N, C-alpha and C positions, 0 to 999 in steps of 0.2 A: 504494500500500500504506500503510495507517495503522499507525503505530507505537504500541505500548502502553508508556507511561512507567512505569517502576518507581517506587514510592513512595520518597521520600528516607528516609535513616536517621532514627531518632528524634532529635529536637532540630534537625533540618535542615528548612528550607522551600525549596521550589522558587521560583526567581525567574523569573516569566513575563515575556517581553519585552512592552513596551507596544505598542499599535497606533500605530506611529510615523507612519502616514499622517494621523492625526488629532491629532497633538501640536501645541501652539500655536506652537512654534518653527519649524515647517516642516522639510521633509526635509533640505535642504542645511545649514541652521544647526544642526539637531539632530545630524547626523552629525559636523560639525566640532567641536561641543561634546563629543561622546563620544570622539572621537579624542584630544582634549586630556586626557581623564580616565583612559582605560583603560590599565592597566599594559602596558608594551611586551611582556612575555611572553605576555599574553593576546591581543595584536594580531598578533604575529609567529609564534606557534606554535599548532598544534592540540593539544587536550587531550581526554582521555576524560571528565574532570570538572574543574570549577572550583568551589571552595568559598570563600566569603567569611566570615571570622570577625572577632570583636572582639579584636584583639591588637596593641598598639602595639609593634612590634619593628623597630627601625632596623638590626638586624644582618642582617635578611633582604635579598633583592635589591631595591634601590631603583629605582623607575621612571625611565627616561630622560626621561620627559616631566614631571618635576617642574619647578615654576616657578623662574624666575631673576629677578634684578633687584629683589627685594623682601626685606624683613626677616622678614615673617611670612606664615603660611598658604602655605608653600612646599612642604610635604611631602604626598605622595600615599601611599595604601596601598602597602605592600611585599608581596613574594611569595616563596614557597618551593615548589620543585618536589619532589614525592614520586612518583617514577615518572611515570605518565601523568596524575597529578592535580596541579593548581595550587592551592595554598593562598594566598589573598589576605588580608593582614592589615591591617584598618582599625582606626582608633582606636575603642575600645569605646564604642559608643552604638547603641541600637536603630535609630534613624532612619538613622544613617550607614551601618551595615552593610547595611540593606535598600536604601538609596539606591545604594550602590556595586554591589551585586548586580544591581539593575535596570539600571544603566549598562552593565555587562558583557553581560548577557543581551540588551539591546536593541541594543548594538553588534554582537554576533554575528549577530543576526537581520537587521539592516540590511545586513550585508556577506555575507549568503548562507551563513552557517555555522550548525551546530546550536546552538540556544540552550537546549535542555532539559538541558544538562550543568551549568547554573549553579544552585547552591544556596547558602543562607546560614544561618548559625547565630546567632540573636539572642543577644547577651551578657546575662547575668543582672544583676540589680540590684547584687549585691555586686561583680561585676567592674566595672561602670560607676562605682560609688562609689570603688572602690579606685584607679581610673585617675587620680584627682585627689588622692590622699594626698600625692603629691610636690609639689603646688602649695603653696608656703609663702613668704609674704612678710609683713613687719611692717606691719600696718594699725591705725590708731587713729582711726577715724571719717572717714577720707579718702573723697573721691570717687574711684572707679576708672573710668577710661575704657578700654574693651576693644573689640577688633574690628579693623576695616579702616582703613588709612590712617594708622596710628599714627606711622610715621616722619616724616610731615608735620605731625601734630598736636603731637607731643612736642617739647620744646626741642632744637634742633639741636646745642647744646653738651652736652647731657646724655649720661650714660653708662648703657648698658643692663646691668643685672645679670642674668645668665643662670642659669636653672634647667633641669631636665630637660623639654625640650619647650616652654619659654616664656622670656620675658625681660620685665623691667620697669624702669621708672625713675620717680623721684619728681620732681615739679616744683611750680610755683606758678602759679595762673591766677586773675586778678582777686582776689588776696589770699587765696586758699584753697589748701590743700595738695591736690595731685592726684597720683594714681598712674596711669601708663600701662602697660597690661598687654597683651602680644601673645603669640600661640601660633604655634609653627612648624607644627603640624598643624591640621587643620580642627576647629572647634568647631561641628559641624553638629547642628541639631535639639536633642534632649534633652541632648546633651553640653553645649550652651551653658547650659541650665538648671542643670546641675551646677556649672558655673563660678560662677554667681551664688550658689548655695548655699554653695560653699566660700569665696567671698570674704566672705560674711556671717559665716561661722564665724571667719574671720581678723580681723574687725573693721571691714569696710567699712560706711559709712553709706549711700552711694548708689552705684549702678552705671549708667553710661551706655554704651550699645552703639552704636557707629558701624559701619555696614555698607551693604548694598545690598538693595533690594527690587524686586520686579516690580510694575508697575502693572496694574490690571484695568480701567482707564479708557482708552478709545481715544485721546483727545486729548493725552495726556501724553508728550512726546518724551523718550526716555531721556537721562540725563546733563545735564539742564537744570533739574531740580527736586529738592528735598529732601522727605522724608516723615517724619511723626511721628504720634503718637497714644498712647492709653492703654488700648486694648482689643483683644483678639485672639480669634478662634475657634480653640480648641485642643481637638482630639479631640472635636468636636461640641458643646462648651460654651464660652460666652463667659467670658473671663478679663480682669479689669481690675486695675490696680495703682496705687499711689501714684506719680503721674507726676513725675519729677524736674523736668521742664521747666514744669509747670503750664501757663499760657497763653503763656509766653514764645516758644517755638519756633513755635507755630501763628500767632502775631501777626506774624511776619516775612514780607516779600515773598519769593516763590519757594519757599514751604514749603506743602505740602499736608498736611492732617490728615484722618485717616479711620479706618475700621474695618479691621483687619488680619486675615488668615487665615493660620494656621500650616500649612504643607504639609510632610510628612516627606521628600518627594523632588520635585525639578523634573520627573522623568520622569512623575509622576502628574498633572501639570497639562496635561491634554489639553483638547480643545474641549468635551467634555461637562462636565468639571470646571469650566471657565471659565463655561459657561452656568449652572451651579448656583450660582456664587459672585459673578458680576460685578454683579448687581443690588444686592447688600447690602454688598459689601466693596470696598475701594479698593486694598489692597496685599497682597502675599504674600511670605513667606520662611519658612525652616524654624526660625529661632531665637527670634524675638521673643516668641511665646506662651510657650514653656518658660521663658524668662528672666523674663518678667513674673510668671508663676505662682510661680517660685522666690523672687523678690523679695517677693511678697506673703506667702508662707509664712514667710519669714525676718523680715518686718517692717522691710524697708529700702526706700528709694526706688529706682526704676528709670525710665529713659527711653531712647528710641531717637531718633536723628536720622540718617537714611539717605539715600544717593543713590538716586534712582529709576533703576535701571540698565538695565531692559528693560521692554517692554510686551507683555503676553500677548494684548491685545485688538486690536492693530493692528500692522502691519508697519512697522518703522523700520530704517534701515541698521545701527544699533548694537543688538547683542543680546549674549547670554552667550557667543557663539562668537567674538567679535572684540574682547574687552575690552582687549587690549594695543595696539590701533591708536592712532596718535599723536593723532588728533582726540579720541578717547574720553579718553585720559589728560589732554589739555589741559583739556577741559571738567570733568573730575573734580577737577583741581587747583583750579579756581575754587571748586567746591562744598566742597572740604575747607577752604579758607580761610573760607568762610561758616559751616561747622560750628563751627570754632574760635571765630569771633566770637559766634555764638549761645550757645555754652556759656559764654563769658566774660560775656556780657550777663546770663545767668541767675545766674551766681555773683556778679556785681556787685550783684544785688538790684533789677533793673529788669524785673519780670516782664510788665509790660503795655505797654511802649513798643517800637515797631518800630525797626529799625536806622536807617531813614530819619529818624525823629524825633530820634534821638540824635546824628546827624552834625552 
């Protein structure tokens, strides 16, 4: 018997599960990844409806699967039960709300449960902008380093000043004032672009984003290389920016430079998507394009220096489903040290010399 789905209410979009058999992660890894992300109330109970909205509300039910052992990016979307409907509250961002809805719908489909109950409500522009009104720190032309691994990049003796959903500390690197900024919640996709916009308003001169990208090139083993570049495919158009690193990062051993593509959700990166992009692009993540575009609009410098964390074009033991394994953490610690060295080299004013040449 074929069911006829009722249209979602105005303002809501239905989150159709992906064809998980054709996802680049493979079935086992994809399911493990989803189990790490889906709120425990959506995993352990059946609902008549699940609705994902943009609403950063830490007073709602916190997921039991939130991360531990890190300072930043530890918070998952929260949830509120209203009768037989589960309201899932993600940080306000169009990409993140869609991404999390796809996560839940695909998880339900993979575990044999009805997935047509999942809808999402994209947040409006005003809601997304207002989400960063509370981000307030004194900047006077500093370089701001934001993203992943900050507890290892920032001075260990430094003190983190906490704000609502974020923390920061000031330091000095190669004689230049630097601010390290981390968020407790995810800055996914367009959210990351709004971070750059807000930092420029506060007085930042340059923003460096340290994070993780996926490789679209088969021979790149995860957690052994760094990635950099100055151009991204964003919503069908190429976006370039004033690259903070210039030629410095790309000149170092162990660093790949290439064209990047911005994807709003890992769930959308199936085999067909890979075939469309792998010949022209080298890396993928959700944030780099929006951040570079925002920096260009604000007239400030931007650069990224990322760990290549997974490979969409070839199977390797390490992927996005097992990032907490000891071997992965050990390899990434080496790369974090290298990121710090390259940023220092750039700030010291040696844009064209490799690390090997300066030893």
